[in-house]
N, C-alpha and C positions, 0 to 999 in steps of 0.2 A: 372547524374552525372554533379560533381563537373572539370571549367575549365582545374587545372591543373592535376585531371584521363585523360582527356580527351585529354591532353594535350601527355601527359605520353604512353597514348596507343597508338601516330600517331605515334607519334616520336616512339617507336618498335619495331609499322608494320614496318614506312618506314628503321629501321636498322634489325631486320629479313629477312624483302626482300633484303633487297644491298646485305644481308651477303647468301639467296638462291642465289640470281642469281652468284655474284664469284664464289661457289664454283659450280656450274652451267658450267661452261666455264671452270671447272678446273679436275671437277667430278662427273659424275653420282653415284654413289657411299656413297662421299661424301655426295652428297648432301641428299639422304637420311636417311646416317642415324645421319645426324645437325634434320631434321625435325622431326625422331622420339626419338632424346632425346633432342628437343625442347617441342614437347608436351608433352615426360611422364617427361621433367619440370614443364608442365604444373597443371599433376597431387594437389599437392598436397597443391598448390597455389590453382584453383574451390575449392579444403576442408576442407580449412580451411576458404575460404571467405565461404560456406552454412553454417559450425560450425555457422562461427556468424551471416549473414542473420537469422538463422534460430533462434538464442538466440535474437538478437534484435525483430524477429516477435513473442515473444515470447510466441515460437510452442516448445523451445530445452528440454523442460518437462511440461511433464501433471499435473494436481492435485496433482498425489498421489507423483510427484517429482521423480520420478524416470522413468515413461516412454509420448513417443510421445504425439499428438491428436490416442488420440483413434477410436474402427471406432461408440460410439454413439456422440461426441468429437465432435466442429464444433474451427474455429481461436474466433472465438464471443465469446462462450460457457469462451471460455481462457480467454479473453481478457475482459469482460461485466468490473471487477470493475477496467480496468486500468484507470494507467488517462491520457488524450492526453488535447492536446492544443488545446481549444476552440474556437471558433468564440466570438467573444465582436456586445453585437446586438449594 
């Protein structure tokens, strides 16, 4: 994880915790509603991130171009012809 991503994660964790604390002082119902809303808002973010990771890992589509890894396939088979940075001897 890059430094900017880590810093952003920490800043938003702090802001969310602060918002929850302020809401909790006023209304438990508002606190619960805020937490549920933030959890639901995170679902699309995780879905996009998951799709990006599968795509970047080369397993978004199988050899037939339609399916992911099948029962007789593994990541090694799908990536054996891929070029990766190699160590210089």
